[in-house]
VMD Tcl script that builds the backbone (N, CA, C; Angstrom):
set m [mol new atoms 456]
animate dup $m
set s [atomselect $m all]
$s set {name element resname resid chain x y z} {
  {N N MET 1 A 6.112 -17.979 -25.036}
  {CA C MET 1 A 7.081 -17.574 -24.835}
  {C C MET 1 A 7.477 -16.950 -23.065}
  {N N THR 2 A 7.024 -15.794 -22.884}
  {CA C THR 2 A 6.648 -14.680 -21.766}
  {C C THR 2 A 5.870 -15.080 -20.832}
  {N N MET 3 A 5.177 -16.440 -20.872}
  {CA C MET 3 A 4.424 -17.300 -19.957}
  {C C MET 3 A 5.027 -18.783 -19.403}
  {N N MET 4 A 5.727 -19.127 -20.431}
  {CA C MET 4 A 6.433 -20.110 -20.293}
  {C C MET 4 A 7.723 -19.565 -18.756}
  {N N MET 5 A 8.456 -18.012 -19.164}
  {CA C MET 5 A 9.054 -17.920 -18.419}
  {C C MET 5 A 8.650 -17.444 -16.547}
  {N N LEU 6 A 7.793 -16.890 -16.695}
  {CA C LEU 6 A 6.805 -16.612 -15.786}
  {C C LEU 6 A 6.274 -17.694 -14.922}
  {N N HIS 7 A 5.801 -18.807 -15.862}
  {CA C HIS 7 A 5.629 -19.800 -15.051}
  {C C HIS 7 A 7.104 -20.541 -14.189}
  {N N ALA 8 A 8.314 -20.631 -15.101}
  {CA C ALA 8 A 8.880 -20.792 -14.362}
  {C C ALA 8 A 9.581 -20.246 -12.921}
  {N N GLN 9 A 9.768 -19.189 -13.058}
  {CA C GLN 9 A 9.770 -18.055 -12.071}
  {C C GLN 9 A 9.159 -18.146 -10.654}
  {N N THR 10 A 7.716 -18.710 -11.093}
  {CA C THR 10 A 6.698 -18.536 -10.479}
  {C C THR 10 A 7.016 -20.019 -9.489}
  {N N GLU 11 A 7.557 -21.249 -10.257}
  {CA C GLU 11 A 7.916 -22.402 -9.426}
  {C C GLU 11 A 9.248 -21.675 -9.233}
  {N N LEU 12 A 10.386 -21.719 -9.421}
  {CA C LEU 12 A 11.366 -21.098 -8.498}
  {C C LEU 12 A 10.900 -20.930 -6.924}
  {N N GLN 13 A 10.189 -19.096 -7.159}
  {CA C GLN 13 A 9.888 -18.571 -6.411}
  {C C GLN 13 A 9.353 -19.693 -5.647}
  {N N SER 14 A 7.765 -20.645 -5.208}
  {CA C SER 14 A 7.824 -20.834 -4.724}
  {C C SER 14 A 8.555 -22.248 -3.993}
  {N N LEU 15 A 9.162 -22.748 -4.828}
  {CA C LEU 15 A 10.803 -23.106 -4.200}
  {C C LEU 15 A 11.688 -22.468 -2.340}
  {N N LEU 16 A 12.049 -21.386 -3.097}
  {CA C LEU 16 A 12.616 -20.213 -2.547}
  {C C LEU 16 A 11.694 -20.205 -0.753}
  {N N ARG 17 A 10.865 -19.371 -1.183}
  {CA C ARG 17 A 10.080 -19.394 0.233}
  {C C ARG 17 A 9.897 -20.033 1.268}
  {N N VAL 18 A 10.500 -18.972 1.934}
  {CA C VAL 18 A 10.440 -19.722 3.250}
  {C C VAL 18 A 9.602 -19.270 4.550}
  {N N GLY 19 A 8.908 -21.220 4.474}
  {CA C GLY 19 A 7.236 -20.900 5.575}
  {C C GLY 19 A 6.930 -21.047 5.468}
  {N N ASP 20 A 5.917 -19.571 6.058}
  {CA C ASP 20 A 4.481 -18.676 5.802}
  {C C ASP 20 A 5.183 -17.427 5.019}
  {N N GLN 21 A 6.222 -17.520 4.439}
  {CA C GLN 21 A 6.494 -15.786 3.371}
  {C C GLN 21 A 5.364 -15.893 2.546}
  {N N CYS 22 A 5.812 -14.617 2.853}
  {CA C CYS 22 A 4.135 -13.780 1.428}
  {C C CYS 22 A 4.914 -13.692 0.161}
  {N N ASP 23 A 4.715 -13.447 -0.450}
  {CA C ASP 23 A 5.247 -12.670 -2.012}
  {C C ASP 23 A 4.893 -11.425 -1.890}
  {N N THR 24 A 3.760 -11.113 -2.026}
  {CA C THR 24 A 3.417 -9.586 -1.843}
  {C C THR 24 A 1.755 -8.864 -0.997}
  {N N TRP 25 A 2.546 -8.202 -0.463}
  {CA C TRP 25 A 1.060 -7.396 -0.075}
  {C C TRP 25 A 0.697 -6.543 -0.453}
  {N N GLU 26 A -0.660 -6.156 -1.217}
  {CA C GLU 26 A -0.949 -5.298 -1.443}
  {C C GLU 26 A -1.762 -4.258 -0.585}
  {N N MET 27 A -0.926 -2.756 -0.233}
  {CA C MET 27 A -1.984 -2.223 0.733}
  {C C MET 27 A -3.153 -1.334 0.148}
  {N N PHE 28 A -4.404 -1.133 0.945}
  {CA C PHE 28 A -5.084 0.199 0.673}
  {C C PHE 28 A -5.784 -0.223 -1.003}
  {N N CYS 29 A -6.394 -1.485 -1.141}
  {CA C CYS 29 A -6.642 -2.174 -2.391}
  {C C CYS 29 A -7.927 -2.361 -1.912}
  {N N ALA 30 A -8.670 -2.929 -2.965}
  {CA C ALA 30 A -10.041 -2.322 -3.188}
  {C C ALA 30 A -10.465 -4.245 -2.657}
  {N N PRO 31 A -11.634 -4.430 -2.080}
  {CA C PRO 31 A -11.508 -5.822 -1.308}
  {C C PRO 31 A -11.218 -6.946 -2.677}
  {N N GLU 32 A -11.923 -7.071 -3.263}
  {CA C GLU 32 A -11.458 -8.091 -4.553}
  {C C GLU 32 A -10.903 -7.187 -5.483}
  {N N SER 33 A -9.630 -6.674 -5.897}
  {CA C SER 33 A -8.171 -5.737 -6.120}
  {C C SER 33 A -7.618 -6.941 -7.082}
  {N N TRP 34 A -7.130 -6.439 -8.656}
  {CA C TRP 34 A -7.443 -7.343 -9.437}
  {C C TRP 34 A -5.607 -7.734 -9.183}
  {N N LEU 35 A -4.721 -7.148 -8.197}
  {CA C LEU 35 A -3.159 -7.633 -8.771}
  {C C LEU 35 A -2.990 -8.906 -8.084}
  {N N THR 36 A -3.728 -8.457 -6.473}
  {CA C THR 36 A -3.672 -9.969 -5.302}
  {C C THR 36 A -4.515 -11.083 -6.159}
  {N N GLN 37 A -5.176 -10.407 -7.373}
  {CA C GLN 37 A -6.050 -11.856 -8.311}
  {C C GLN 37 A -4.833 -12.634 -9.048}
  {N N ALA 38 A -4.070 -11.868 -9.789}
  {CA C ALA 38 A -3.042 -11.777 -10.536}
  {C C ALA 38 A -2.164 -12.649 -9.831}
  {N N CYS 39 A -1.535 -12.323 -8.916}
  {CA C CYS 39 A -0.735 -12.797 -7.915}
  {C C CYS 39 A -1.608 -14.353 -7.071}
  {N N GLU 40 A -2.048 -14.637 -7.355}
  {CA C GLU 40 A -2.473 -16.190 -7.338}
  {C C GLU 40 A -2.989 -17.019 -7.888}
  {N N ALA 41 A -3.593 -16.130 -9.218}
  {CA C ALA 41 A -4.006 -16.762 -10.636}
  {C C ALA 41 A -2.399 -17.186 -11.046}
  {N N TYR 42 A -0.639 -16.576 -10.656}
  {CA C TYR 42 A 0.161 -17.323 -10.683}
  {C C TYR 42 A 0.575 -17.800 -9.898}
  {N N GLY 43 A 0.159 -18.438 -8.478}
  {CA C GLY 43 A 0.764 -19.560 -7.724}
  {C C GLY 43 A 2.113 -18.557 -6.638}
  {N N LEU 44 A 1.298 -17.353 -6.794}
  {CA C LEU 44 A 2.119 -16.379 -6.085}
  {C C LEU 44 A 1.548 -16.112 -4.623}
  {N N LYS 45 A 1.510 -15.868 -3.451}
  {CA C LYS 45 A 1.171 -15.930 -2.419}
  {C C LYS 45 A 0.725 -14.603 -1.584}
  {N N ALA 46 A -0.076 -13.780 -2.171}
  {CA C ALA 46 A -0.942 -12.540 -1.596}
  {C C ALA 46 A -1.588 -12.415 -0.769}
  {N N HIS 47 A -0.856 -10.853 -0.324}
  {CA C HIS 47 A -2.344 -10.816 0.827}
  {C C HIS 47 A -2.585 -9.369 0.675}
  {N N ARG 48 A -4.266 -9.318 1.139}
  {CA C ARG 48 A -4.721 -7.831 1.307}
  {C C ARG 48 A -4.480 -6.988 2.238}
  {N N ILE 49 A -4.176 -6.116 2.707}
  {CA C ILE 49 A -3.883 -4.727 3.360}
  {C C ILE 49 A -4.693 -3.818 3.475}
  {N N ASN 50 A -6.054 -4.011 3.929}
  {CA C ASN 50 A -7.177 -2.762 3.817}
  {C C ASN 50 A -7.969 -3.183 5.538}
  {N N LEU 51 A -8.928 -2.038 4.919}
  {CA C LEU 51 A -10.431 -1.976 5.666}
  {C C LEU 51 A -10.904 -3.353 5.954}
  {N N ALA 52 A -11.266 -3.994 4.433}
  {CA C ALA 52 A -11.836 -4.735 3.793}
  {C C ALA 52 A -11.729 -6.242 5.355}
  {N N CYS 53 A -9.880 -5.568 5.007}
  {CA C CYS 53 A -9.079 -7.602 5.710}
  {C C CYS 53 A -8.908 -6.843 7.076}
  {N N GLY 54 A -9.703 -6.142 7.929}
  {CA C GLY 54 A -9.127 -5.511 9.492}
  {C C GLY 54 A -8.335 -4.744 9.429}
  {N N TYR 55 A -7.836 -3.864 9.016}
  {CA C TYR 55 A -6.512 -3.340 8.881}
  {C C TYR 55 A -6.821 -1.785 8.275}
  {N N ASN 56 A -6.930 -1.150 9.444}
  {CA C ASN 56 A -7.787 -0.152 9.307}
  {C C ASN 56 A -6.142 1.002 9.474}
  {N N LEU 57 A -5.725 1.396 8.456}
  {CA C LEU 57 A -4.661 2.087 8.707}
  {C C LEU 57 A -5.066 3.668 8.898}
  {N N TYR 58 A -5.487 3.929 8.896}
  {CA C TYR 58 A -5.630 5.487 9.416}
  {C C TYR 58 A -5.558 5.123 11.080}
  {N N ASP 59 A -5.605 4.140 11.721}
  {CA C ASP 59 A -5.390 3.260 13.363}
  {C C ASP 59 A -4.950 3.827 13.284}
  {N N PRO 60 A -4.329 4.418 14.532}
  {CA C PRO 60 A -2.844 3.643 14.983}
  {C C PRO 60 A -2.733 2.291 15.821}
  {N N LYS 61 A -4.226 2.098 16.416}
  {CA C LYS 61 A -4.513 0.321 17.002}
  {C C LYS 61 A -3.685 -0.861 16.428}
  {N N SER 62 A -3.682 -0.131 14.536}
  {CA C SER 62 A -3.396 -1.081 14.129}
  {C C SER 62 A -2.335 -1.668 13.808}
  {N N TYR 63 A -1.459 -0.406 13.598}
  {CA C TYR 63 A -0.334 -0.558 12.703}
  {C C TYR 63 A 0.701 -2.264 14.294}
  {N N GLN 64 A 0.398 -2.154 14.926}
  {CA C GLN 64 A 0.862 -3.168 15.819}
  {C C GLN 64 A 0.517 -4.738 15.609}
  {N N GLN 65 A -0.213 -4.656 15.396}
  {CA C GLN 65 A -1.032 -6.112 14.251}
  {C C GLN 65 A -0.734 -5.881 13.108}
  {N N LEU 66 A -0.036 -4.724 12.186}
  {CA C LEU 66 A 0.614 -5.136 11.295}
  {C C LEU 66 A 1.766 -5.677 11.306}
  {N N ARG 67 A 2.351 -5.108 12.680}
  {CA C ARG 67 A 4.035 -5.740 12.386}
  {C C ARG 67 A 4.213 -7.240 13.090}
  {N N GLU 68 A 2.837 -7.908 13.844}
  {CA C GLU 68 A 3.097 -8.791 14.031}
  {C C GLU 68 A 2.782 -9.782 12.475}
  {N N CYS 69 A 1.660 -8.805 11.608}
  {CA C CYS 69 A 1.763 -10.123 10.392}
  {C C CYS 69 A 3.067 -9.769 9.727}
  {N N PHE 70 A 3.634 -8.723 10.294}
  {CA C PHE 70 A 4.832 -8.481 8.810}
  {C C PHE 70 A 5.904 -9.387 9.757}
  {N N HIS 71 A 5.909 -9.903 10.945}
  {CA C HIS 71 A 6.892 -10.604 10.565}
  {C C HIS 71 A 6.764 -12.358 11.014}
  {N N HIS 72 A 5.265 -12.375 11.215}
  {CA C HIS 72 A 5.173 -13.704 10.562}
  {C C HIS 72 A 5.257 -13.689 9.259}
  {N N GLU 73 A 4.301 -12.974 8.035}
  {CA C GLU 73 A 4.786 -13.128 6.412}
  {C C GLU 73 A 5.985 -13.167 5.750}
  {N N ARG 74 A 7.049 -11.999 6.089}
  {CA C ARG 74 A 7.342 -11.688 5.896}
  {C C ARG 74 A 7.765 -11.487 4.116}
  {N N PRO 75 A 7.141 -10.332 3.571}
  {CA C PRO 75 A 6.284 -10.722 2.308}
  {C C PRO 75 A 7.739 -9.649 2.174}
  {N N ARG 76 A 7.860 -10.343 0.296}
  {CA C ARG 76 A 9.144 -9.942 -0.309}
  {C C ARG 76 A 9.160 -8.861 -1.077}
  {N N ARG 77 A 7.486 -8.781 -1.746}
  {CA C ARG 77 A 6.897 -7.186 -1.917}
  {C C ARG 77 A 6.233 -6.225 -1.036}
  {N N ILE 78 A 6.009 -5.166 -1.687}
  {CA C ILE 78 A 4.913 -4.638 -0.984}
  {C C ILE 78 A 4.465 -3.219 -2.056}
  {N N TRP 79 A 2.769 -3.076 -2.401}
  {CA C TRP 79 A 2.464 -2.480 -3.167}
  {C C TRP 79 A 1.786 -2.191 -2.356}
  {N N VAL 80 A 1.879 -0.338 -2.324}
  {CA C VAL 80 A 1.585 0.821 -1.645}
  {C C VAL 80 A 0.522 1.518 -2.952}
  {N N SER 81 A -0.520 1.400 -2.845}
  {CA C SER 81 A -2.146 2.483 -3.690}
  {C C SER 81 A -2.591 3.483 -2.434}
  {N N ALA 82 A -2.030 4.364 -2.279}
  {CA C ALA 82 A -2.195 5.603 -1.170}
  {C C ALA 82 A -3.572 6.178 -1.852}
  {N N ARG 83 A -4.874 5.954 -1.192}
  {CA C ARG 83 A -6.059 7.452 -2.510}
  {C C ARG 83 A -4.642 9.017 -2.593}
  {N N CYS 84 A -4.932 9.302 -3.565}
  {CA C CYS 84 A -4.178 10.650 -4.197}
  {C C CYS 84 A -5.172 11.750 -4.477}
  {N N THR 85 A -6.924 11.446 -4.731}
  {CA C THR 85 A -7.832 12.188 -4.326}
  {C C THR 85 A -7.641 13.177 -4.363}
  {N N TYR 86 A -7.331 12.753 -2.772}
  {CA C TYR 86 A -7.646 14.803 -2.497}
  {C C TYR 86 A -6.909 15.504 -1.987}
  {N N TRP 87 A -5.728 14.846 -3.159}
  {CA C TRP 87 A -4.958 16.015 -3.448}
  {C C TRP 87 A -4.853 16.725 -5.006}
  {N N CYS 88 A -5.690 16.515 -6.162}
  {CA C CYS 88 A -5.619 15.986 -7.284}
  {C C CYS 88 A -6.615 17.846 -7.839}
  {N N ARG 89 A -5.913 18.647 -7.946}
  {CA C ARG 89 A -6.346 19.689 -8.663}
  {C C ARG 89 A -7.474 19.577 -10.129}
  {N N TRP 90 A -7.708 18.884 -10.099}
  {CA C TRP 90 A -8.967 18.954 -10.030}
  {C C TRP 90 A -10.021 18.287 -9.803}
  {N N THR 91 A -9.754 17.550 -8.739}
  {CA C THR 91 A -10.642 17.384 -7.551}
  {C C THR 91 A -11.362 18.660 -6.973}
  {N N ALA 92 A -9.947 20.022 -6.390}
  {CA C ALA 92 A -10.098 20.636 -5.879}
  {C C ALA 92 A -11.453 21.615 -6.955}
  {N N LEU 93 A -11.869 21.172 -7.836}
  {CA C LEU 93 A -12.336 22.577 -8.553}
  {C C LEU 93 A -14.166 22.285 -8.071}
  {N N ASN 94 A -13.824 21.030 -7.326}
  {CA C ASN 94 A -14.842 20.801 -6.704}
  {C C ASN 94 A -15.453 21.039 -4.839}
  {N N TYR 95 A -14.255 21.996 -4.481}
  {CA C TYR 95 A -14.016 22.677 -2.904}
  {C C TYR 95 A -13.827 24.108 -3.355}
  {N N GLN 96 A -15.326 24.534 -4.261}
  {CA C GLN 96 A -14.292 25.815 -4.063}
  {C C GLN 96 A -15.473 26.449 -3.107}
  {N N THR 97 A -16.139 26.354 -2.361}
  {CA C THR 97 A -17.066 27.201 -1.453}
  {C C THR 97 A -16.022 27.217 -0.093}
  {N N GLU 98 A -16.237 28.339 0.227}
  {CA C GLU 98 A -15.562 28.192 2.425}
  {C C GLU 98 A -15.995 27.353 2.445}
  {N N GLU 99 A -16.995 26.088 2.534}
  {CA C GLU 99 A -17.220 25.261 3.996}
  {C C GLU 99 A -16.808 24.000 2.767}
  {N N ARG 100 A -16.484 24.110 1.790}
  {CA C ARG 100 A -15.983 23.082 0.704}
  {C C ARG 100 A -14.368 22.646 0.768}
  {N N ARG 101 A -14.108 23.427 0.743}
  {CA C ARG 101 A -12.002 24.284 1.601}
  {C C ARG 101 A -12.806 23.610 2.697}
  {N N GLU 102 A -13.218 23.941 3.270}
  {CA C GLU 102 A -12.404 23.401 5.013}
  {C C GLU 102 A -12.833 21.886 5.276}
  {N N GLN 103 A -13.834 21.505 4.621}
  {CA C GLN 103 A -13.857 19.973 4.003}
  {C C GLN 103 A -13.141 19.364 3.482}
  {N N LEU 104 A -12.442 19.442 2.416}
  {CA C LEU 104 A -11.061 18.822 2.057}
  {C C LEU 104 A -10.312 19.528 3.016}
  {N N GLU 105 A -9.905 19.807 3.350}
  {CA C GLU 105 A -8.409 20.334 3.915}
  {C C GLU 105 A -8.873 19.177 5.823}
  {N N LYS 106 A -9.601 19.009 5.909}
  {CA C LYS 106 A -10.118 18.191 7.083}
  {C C LYS 106 A -9.673 16.928 6.480}
  {N N TYR 107 A -10.238 16.226 4.738}
  {CA C TYR 107 A -9.573 15.444 4.234}
  {C C TYR 107 A -8.097 14.704 4.589}
  {N N ARG 108 A -7.379 16.190 3.685}
  {CA C ARG 108 A -5.860 16.129 3.560}
  {C C ARG 108 A -5.592 15.881 5.438}
  {N N ARG 109 A -6.029 16.355 6.313}
  {CA C ARG 109 A -4.861 16.108 7.593}
  {C C ARG 109 A -5.196 14.575 7.613}
  {N N ARG 110 A -6.464 14.107 7.555}
  {CA C ARG 110 A -6.240 12.709 7.618}
  {C C ARG 110 A -5.499 12.076 6.885}
  {N N GLU 111 A -5.668 12.266 5.793}
  {CA C GLU 111 A -4.270 11.603 4.879}
  {C C GLU 111 A -3.585 11.861 5.650}
  {N N ARG 112 A -2.793 13.298 6.023}
  {CA C ARG 112 A -1.428 13.241 6.503}
  {C C ARG 112 A -1.146 12.652 7.766}
  {N N ALA 113 A -2.125 12.234 8.751}
  {CA C ALA 113 A -2.259 11.816 10.189}
  {C C ALA 113 A -1.803 9.979 9.820}
  {N N MET 114 A -2.389 9.929 8.780}
  {CA C MET 114 A -2.635 8.612 8.054}
  {C C MET 114 A -0.749 8.843 7.864}
  {N N PHE 115 A -0.218 9.096 6.830}
  {CA C PHE 115 A 1.048 8.530 6.302}
  {C C PHE 115 A 1.863 9.023 7.133}
  {N N LYS 116 A 1.730 9.591 8.102}
  {CA C LYS 116 A 3.194 9.741 9.520}
  {C C LYS 116 A 2.749 8.440 10.021}
  {N N LEU 117 A 1.798 7.440 9.749}
  {CA C LEU 117 A 2.061 6.191 10.422}
  {C C LEU 117 A 2.112 5.330 9.506}
  {N N LEU 118 A 2.015 5.294 8.642}
  {CA C LEU 118 A 2.699 4.175 7.553}
  {C C LEU 118 A 4.220 4.498 7.151}
  {N N ILE 119 A 4.814 5.496 7.276}
  {CA C ILE 119 A 5.728 5.872 6.932}
  {C C ILE 119 A 7.003 4.938 7.974}
  {N N PRO 120 A 6.364 5.509 8.818}
  {CA C PRO 120 A 7.630 4.802 9.930}
  {C C PRO 120 A 7.694 3.469 9.931}
  {N N PHE 121 A 6.155 3.093 9.725}
  {CA C PHE 121 A 6.148 1.828 9.521}
  {C C PHE 121 A 6.506 1.011 8.279}
  {N N ARG 122 A 6.903 1.117 7.598}
  {CA C ARG 122 A 7.313 0.776 5.822}
  {C C ARG 122 A 9.229 0.834 6.201}
  {N N LEU 123 A 9.031 2.311 7.081}
  {CA C LEU 123 A 10.981 2.318 7.157}
  {C C LEU 123 A 11.553 1.106 8.381}
  {N N GLU 124 A 10.243 1.047 9.206}
  {CA C GLU 124 A 11.091 0.089 10.435}
  {C C GLU 124 A 10.865 -1.562 9.786}
  {N N MET 125 A 9.842 -1.816 8.882}
  {CA C MET 125 A 9.945 -3.008 7.984}
  {C C MET 125 A 11.655 -3.242 7.193}
  {N N LEU 126 A 11.488 -2.399 6.856}
  {CA C LEU 126 A 12.896 -2.231 5.753}
  {C C LEU 126 A 13.902 -2.541 6.708}
  {N N GLN 127 A 13.765 -1.402 7.585}
  {CA C GLN 127 A 15.571 -1.848 8.472}
  {C C GLN 127 A 15.887 -2.912 8.795}
  {N N LEU 128 A 14.223 -3.666 9.445}
  {CA C LEU 128 A 14.904 -5.520 9.790}
  {C C LEU 128 A 14.321 -6.244 8.462}
  {N N TYR 129 A 13.803 -5.681 7.533}
  {CA C TYR 129 A 14.230 -7.116 6.032}
  {C C TYR 129 A 14.322 -6.070 5.205}
  {N N PRO 130 A 16.380 -5.621 5.067}
  {CA C PRO 130 A 16.390 -4.672 3.476}
  {C C PRO 130 A 16.268 -5.899 2.555}
  {N N GLU 131 A 15.642 -6.506 2.754}
  {CA C GLU 131 A 15.164 -7.422 1.051}
  {C C GLU 131 A 14.188 -6.756 0.674}
  {N N THR 132 A 13.073 -6.567 1.399}
  {CA C THR 132 A 12.118 -6.617 0.743}
  {C C THR 132 A 11.976 -5.284 0.012}
  {N N GLU 133 A 10.862 -5.382 -1.151}
  {CA C GLU 133 A 10.795 -4.361 -2.464}
  {C C GLU 133 A 9.280 -3.483 -2.404}
  {N N LEU 134 A 9.719 -2.550 -2.099}
  {CA C LEU 134 A 8.347 -1.598 -2.019}
  {C C LEU 134 A 7.658 -0.521 -3.721}
  {N N PHE 135 A 6.812 -1.163 -3.568}
  {CA C PHE 135 A 6.678 -0.736 -5.033}
  {C C PHE 135 A 5.146 0.260 -4.805}
  {N N GLY 136 A 5.172 1.119 -5.843}
  {CA C GLY 136 A 3.130 1.884 -5.183}
  {C C GLY 136 A 3.056 2.867 -6.561}
  {N N ASN 137 A 2.345 3.842 -5.567}
  {CA C ASN 137 A 1.658 4.519 -6.418}
  {C C ASN 137 A 1.049 5.560 -5.730}
  {N N GLY 138 A 0.732 6.747 -5.374}
  {CA C GLY 138 A 0.719 8.016 -4.140}
  {C C GLY 138 A 1.029 9.485 -4.582}
  {N N PRO 139 A 0.387 10.128 -3.689}
  {CA C PRO 139 A 1.138 11.595 -3.759}
  {C C PRO 139 A 2.308 11.611 -3.667}
  {N N PRO 140 A 3.401 12.240 -4.505}
  {CA C PRO 140 A 4.429 12.031 -3.743}
  {C C PRO 140 A 4.922 13.445 -3.427}
  {N N ASP 141 A 3.909 14.589 -3.721}
  {CA C ASP 141 A 4.443 15.776 -3.202}
  {C C ASP 141 A 3.579 15.715 -1.660}
  {N N VAL 142 A 2.893 15.144 -1.165}
  {CA C VAL 142 A 2.607 15.022 0.542}
  {C C VAL 142 A 3.360 13.956 1.273}
  {N N LEU 143 A 3.773 12.866 0.406}
  {CA C LEU 143 A 4.810 12.062 0.864}
  {C C LEU 143 A 5.633 13.282 1.380}
  {N N ALA 144 A 6.376 13.903 0.434}
  {CA C ALA 144 A 7.637 15.023 0.741}
  {C C ALA 144 A 7.373 16.175 1.811}
  {N N GLY 145 A 5.500 16.357 1.868}
  {CA C GLY 145 A 5.676 17.516 2.455}
  {C C GLY 145 A 4.540 18.183 1.965}
  {N N LYS 146 A 4.514 18.649 0.391}
  {CA C LYS 146 A 4.887 19.717 -0.426}
  {C C LYS 146 A 3.293 18.952 -0.776}
  {N N ASN 147 A 2.374 20.248 -1.564}
  {CA C ASN 147 A 1.292 19.656 -2.073}
  {C C ASN 147 A 0.951 20.588 -3.303}
  {N N HIS 148 A 1.828 20.295 -4.302}
  {CA C HIS 148 A 1.929 20.822 -5.798}
  {C C HIS 148 A 0.487 20.164 -6.915}
  {N N GLY 149 A -0.270 19.503 -5.766}
  {CA C GLY 149 A -2.305 19.683 -6.851}
  {C C GLY 149 A -1.653 17.898 -8.267}
  {N N PHE 150 A -0.804 16.950 -7.250}
  {CA C PHE 150 A 0.083 15.570 -7.794}
  {C C PHE 150 A -1.904 15.508 -8.385}
  {N N CYS 151 A -1.726 14.155 -9.278}
  {CA C CYS 151 A -2.675 14.069 -9.469}
  {C C CYS 151 A -2.812 12.711 -10.965}
  {N N ILE 152 A -2.840 11.813 -10.605}
  {CA C ILE 152 A -2.681 9.889 -11.350}
  {C C ILE 152 A -3.331 10.400 -11.923}
}
mol reanalyze $m
mol bondsrecalc $m
mol representation Tube
mol addrep $m
């Protein structure tokens, strides 16, 4: 019954899709990620947004390319799964020396800089296309400007 409902929903979505509209964007994923494969298996149009696909989310220049792509595809849903590794208390155990702690802080600064690009981009796209749904996981303490050792 569930499969029949999902199939009917997928067929309805394809009828309601506007032009080149994309059903799902998957950000920060592996080159052959499961979510995009599952969407495509059910007939949904999905797009991976990662370095392997030409989007360096750590480079400010990539965000203009992302804006253009977003306006063209107008994804219905965005799944963001940013790296949480550098914020986990278990990971911090591997950075016990002063040199290693400096390296960890360097990684964290890079992640914070990326979030300072990603968050305004997402807010801008949501203002332009409020029907877009955001999903994902990641280090919420970092997004809130705090670090309490969140780990998924």
